[in-house]
N, C-alpha and C positions, 0 to 999 in steps of 0.2 A: 201673307195669310189669305186663306180663302174660306168659302162657306162649307158647312157640313150639315148633313140632314140624315134623318133616320127613315125617311120615306123612300119608297121604290120609284124608279123612273121607267118610263116607256122609251122605246127606241126613237131617236129623233127622226122626223120626216122633213119634208120640204115645205111645210106650211109656213105662212107668214107668222112670225113669232111675236110681233109687236103690233098693237093697234091703239088708237086713242081710246082712253077710258072716259066715257061721258060723265061719270060721277066725279071726276077729279076736280073740276072747277068748284063744284059744291064743297068738296072736302077742304081745299086749300083756302077758300074764301071765308071760312067760318072759324078761323084760328083766333083763340083768345087764350092768354096765359092761364086764366083761371080754370080752363077746361082740362088742363094737362098736368100730368105728374112727371116732373123732370127727375133725372138721376142726380141724387145728392149724396156725396161721399165725403167723409172727413179726409184729412191729409194722409193719415195712416191707411184709411180705406182705399184711397186712390192708389197708394203704393202697392197694397195687396192686390188690387184689381189688375194692375199691369203685370205684377210678378206671376200671378196665377195664369195669365194668358201666355206669358213666356214659357212657363213650365209645361203647359198643355201642348203648345205647338212644337216644343223641343222633343216631344214624344211621338210626333206624327211623322211617318216616313215621307221623304221628299219625292213623292210621286203624284201624278194627277189623281189617282184614286185616294191617296192620303189627304191631299189638300181639299178634295171635294167630298170628304167624309165617306168614302166608299162608293160614291156614285159618279164615277168618271163618265158614265154614259150620257150625262146631261150636258157635257162640255160642248159637243157640236151644236146643239140647239142654242145654248147660251151665246156662243160665238156668232152664230147666224143672226140672232136678234141684235147683238151689239154692232155687227157689221151694217145692218139695216139702219140703225140709229146714226152711225158715223156718216152714212150717205146723206141723211137729213142735215147733219151738222155741216157738211161741206157745201150745202146749198143755202146756208144762212146768209143773210145780208146784214152787216158785213161778214164776210166769210173768213174763218180761221185759216191760217197757213198750214203747211204740211212739213214744216222744217223739223220740229222736235216735240215729242210727247213724253209724258211722265206717267209711269205705271206704278201706282201706290198700293202697297200691300200685295206685291207682285207674286208671292209664292215662289215657284220655280220658273216663272216666266210664261205661263200658259197664255195669258191675254196678250202679252208682248209678241210671242211667236205667231199665234194664229190670227191676231187682229191688228195690233198697232204697227208691227213692222211692215205690213202690207200697205200702209197709208202714210208713213212718216219717214223722213230721211234718217232720223236718229231717235232712239227710244232709250231714256234713262229709267231706272227702276229703283224703288225703295222697298226693302224687305228686312224686317228686324230679326228674323230667325236666321242665324248663321248657316245652318245646314241647308236651308232653302236657298239662300243667297249663293252659296257655293255651287249649287246645282244648276243655277241659271245658265252659265255659258255652255254647259254640257247639254241641257235640254233644248235651248234655243238653237245651238249649233253655230258653226262659223258664220258670222255676219258682220259686215262693215257697219251696219246700222245699229248694232248693239252698243249703247253708250255707257254711262256711268252706272254702277250698282252701289247704292247707299244702304249700308246695314244699320238702319236706325228705325225706331218706332216713330210713327207719324206725330206723336205728341212732342217729339224733339226735332223733327225734320223741318228745315226751312229751305224752300226752293230758291235758286238764284233769281234775282229780279229780272223780269221781262224775258224769261228764257223759253217758256213753253206755250205752244199753240193749243194743246189739249192736255189737261191734267186729269187722268183717269183713275178713279177710286172704285174698287169693287170688292164687296164682302169683307170690308176691313174697318169701316167707320164705327161699327158696333163695338170695337175694341178701344174706342176713345170715350172719355167722359164728355158730358155736354160742353163744359167749359173748354176742354182741350179740343173738341171738334170745332167749335166756333173760332178758337184761336188759330187752329190749323187752316181753316178756310180763309181767314183773314191773311195769313201768310201766303196762301196760294194766289190770292188776288194780286199780290205784288209779284208773284212768279209768272204771271200770264204775259205772253207777248201780245202785241196789238191784235185785237179782234179775237183773242183766245177765249176758251171756255173751260169750265170745270164740269166733269161728268161724274155722277155717283150712281152706282148700281147696288142696291141694298134690299134686304128683307125689310118688311114693315109689319108691325103688330096690327091686328085687326081691331083692337080696343084702344082706348085713350091711355092705357097704362104701358109703362116701360116694362118689358119682360126681360128678366135677367137669367142667363144661362150660366149656372155656377160651374159647369164642367169645363168650358173653354173661356170663362170669364169675359163674356160679351153681353151686350144688350141689344134688344130689338125694339126700335122706337116706332110709335105710331106715325103715320104720315103727317098728321097735324103738327106733331112736335118737330119732326124734321123740317117742316115748312117754317116753323117759328125760329128754329136755330139758323136756317138759311137767312132769314131777315136780320137776325142779330149779327150775322157775319157780314152784312152789307152786300148780300147777293140777291138776285132775283132769278126765278125759273123762266126759261124761254121754251122749254119743252118738257113735258112729263108723260111717260108711257109706262104701261104695265106689261110685264112679261106674260106671254101666253104659252100654252102648250107645255107646261111643266107638270110634274107629277102631283097628284092630289096629296094633301097633307102637309105641303110646304107653306111657309109664310108667303103672302103676296110679295112679289119682287117688282120693284120700281126702278126705272132709270130716269134721272133728272139731269137736265142740261142747264147750267147756270152761267150767268155773267155778272160782273159787278153792277150794283144798282147805282146808276149815275144820275137818277132823277131825284 
């Protein structure tokens, strides 16, 4: 699954797409549960939440334009900024390896093809939509680096223990309830190789309210709530950056690099 938007995009240029946001420390250091509205669903509500998402994405064509909501032109800038972040990740101390990555909510393999295969020996993918998953080998093309393709929702997926240097999640975590997101991150912790990291790239709401999109059955969380859920999962941020040079009218887009909180 990938993100969709009704805003128009400008042609990508060569500008630096990420920079440190000086307001971020202020945002993440003022988290209290009482300030936030979390997503609360009954058991039947959770089932409907996931079924509506499956129904929506099954109607979307398995193309870049389809998975990006008609705005394929933002893809080069998105990949450029993600590549810059990967460069920072590989300069971390201790540094993650480059053996195996996991692309979560992979769509037809856009991030795998244009980003992860350039940096890792093997890339596995998780994509719950069968028509998207079936398109991955065709879109990515022949590559000995293309690993396993898991056709599962992230609420059900469990990575093998100690397998991944980088677990990459992009424009998919809004399709998980809060509890399922925390549980997924906890499973990812066990799936990390030594010195591994988890990366999320997601839209963030500008208010303290969770915003529900009934069309694709997803939520957009405020950054403060994302930070609270990261803590609940036993993770800590080691880098937070905001996407720049995106079209006006979109939600703010953040990339967060996380490691297990061992302190």
